[in-house]
N, C-alpha and C positions, 0 to 999 in steps of 0.2 A: 315384580316389575315396577311397582311404585317405589320401592326402596332404591332400586337401581336408577330410576329416573330422577328421584330427588337427590340421590348421592351426587349427581352431576352438579347440583347447586349447593352441596355441602349442608343439606337439610336432612334431619332424622325424621323418620316416620314411625307410626305405630298403628297396627291394625286393630280396629275396634269393631267387634261383631255384636250386633244387637238383635234382640227379639222383642216381640210385642210386650212381654212382661216387664221389660226394662222401662217402659213408659207407664205401665199400669200399676206396678207395685211401688209404693212410695220409698221403701228402703232401697230397692234396686235403682230407682230413678236418682235418689240422692247419691248413691255410689257412682252412677254414671256421670252425674254432673261434676262430682269431685274429681273423678278420673280425667274428664275432658279439661276441666280448669287447670289441673296439674300439668297435663301434657302441654297445653298452650303456654303456661307460664315457663315451662322448660324449653320452649321453642320447638317442640315436637309437633309435626303435622299429623293429626289423627286421620287415618283412612277408614271411613265408616261405611259399613255395609250390613245388610241383613244377614243374620246367621242362618243361612238356608239349611244347614245340617241338622239343626234342632228346631227351627221355626218352620214347621210344615203345615201350619193352619190352612193355608190356601190350597194345599193338596188334600188335607183331611176333610175339609168342608167346602168343596166347590159350590158356589152359588147359594150358600146358606144365607138367606136374607135375614135370618134372625140373629146373626152374629155380626157385630160391628168390628171390622178389621181396622186396626190402628194404622198399619202400613202394609204394603205388599209390593212396593216398587221403590227404587232409590230416590226418585224425585220427591215423593211424599215423605220418605224417611228423612231426606235432607231438610225439608221444610220443618218437620217436627223437631229435629235436632237444633236447627237454626233458631227457632222460636224459644226453645227451652234453655239455650245458652245465652239468650239476649243479644244475638248478633244483629248487626244493622242491615245487612244485605245478603240476599241469596242469589248466587249466580248459577243458573242451570245451563249447561252446555249441550248443544244439539249439533246435528249435521247440516242445519239450515240457519239463516241469519236471525230467525225469530219466528213470530207468529204471522201467518198470511191468511187472507180471507178464503183461500182454497189452496190446494197443493201448490207449492212454489213454482213448479214447472208448468202449471196450467196457464193458458192464455187468460189474461185478465186478473190473475192473482195479485192482490194488493198487499203490500207489507203494512203491518200494524206496528207503528213505532212506540205508541204509548197506550196504556190501558188504565182508566180511572175506576172502572167497575167491570167485574166479570159477569156479563149478562148471559142468558141462555143463547142468544144469537152469537155472541163472541165464543162461548164454549163450543158451539156447533162448528166453528171454523176448524177446530182440532179433530173433528171426526173424519176429516178427509185424509188423514195421515196415511202415507204409504211406507212408513218407516220400518226398520228392522227390529226395533226394540220392543219391549213388553207393552209399553203404554204410549210411546211417542209423545206428541204434543199434548194429548189429552191429560196425561199424568202431570205434565209440566204446568198446565193451567190449574189443575187441582192443587198442586203444591203452591203456586202463586196465590191462590185463594186463601189457603191456610196462613201464609205469610202476611197477606194484605189485612186479613182479619186480626192479626196480631199487631197491626200498625207498622209494619215494616215493608221494605221494597224488594222486589224480585226483578232480575234481568235474565231473559232468555237470549243467548247469543250463540254464534257459530264457533264451536270449539276447534274447528280446523284452521282458524285464523291465528297465526302466531301472535303471541302477546295479548290475546283477547281479554284475559282476566285483568291484566294490568290496565288496559284501556277502559274497561268497565269501571274498575275501582277508581280510576282517575276522573271519572265523570263524563267521559266521552259519550256522545250521543250515538250509541251503537246497540243493536239488538232491540228487543221489545222490553220496555220498562213497564212493570205492573206497580202502580203507586199504592201506598197504604190506603186501606179503607178507613175513612173517618166517619163514624156514625153521626147522624144529625144531632145537634145539640138539643137537649131536653128544654122545652119551654115551660117555665113555671109562672104561675099567675101571681 
C-alpha cells in the first residue's frame, strides 16, 4: 500500500521492521543507523514499523513491571528512531487536530496549540481518548516527551487534512507543537 501510494509521487520506499534488540544491541543499532542513512541518501523513504512477527515481548510478558519495554507502539518507535537519526522534527498524525483538554467532541474541550512542558495535568488530558488505536493521544504525548528530552520538536496534527505534513514542515501554526525541553542552566559559584 505504501509502495503504491508513494509510486504516485515517483518515490521509492523500503520497509524496515525493527525489534527492541535493534536499539539495545550496539552492533545492531549501528547497522540500523547505517541502513537508514543509506536509504535517505538514496532518496528512499523508509517505512518503519515494529516487527510484530518476531517481537512478541508485549505478548510474552504482559504487565511485567520488572521489564523495561523500549517500544510497543509506533508513536514511541517513531520518537526513538527520530532521536537516533538526529532528525529535527517529529510529526505524529492523528484523526484529530492535536491535543485537547478533554475529548474533542466534548462541550468545553479546549485545543492546546503549544506545550512547553509535559506536566501530569497535561498528560491527563490524553487519558480521555476514545480513539480506535492502541495508545491514542497518550502514546503520542509519551513520544513527544522522548523527543523534547532530546532537545527536538514534535507536532501532533490531523492526518486527514490534505497537505498537512507540508504545512507543518513549512512552519504553519497548525496542530499541537511540543517544544524541546531545555534543562535549567547549572549555576556555578
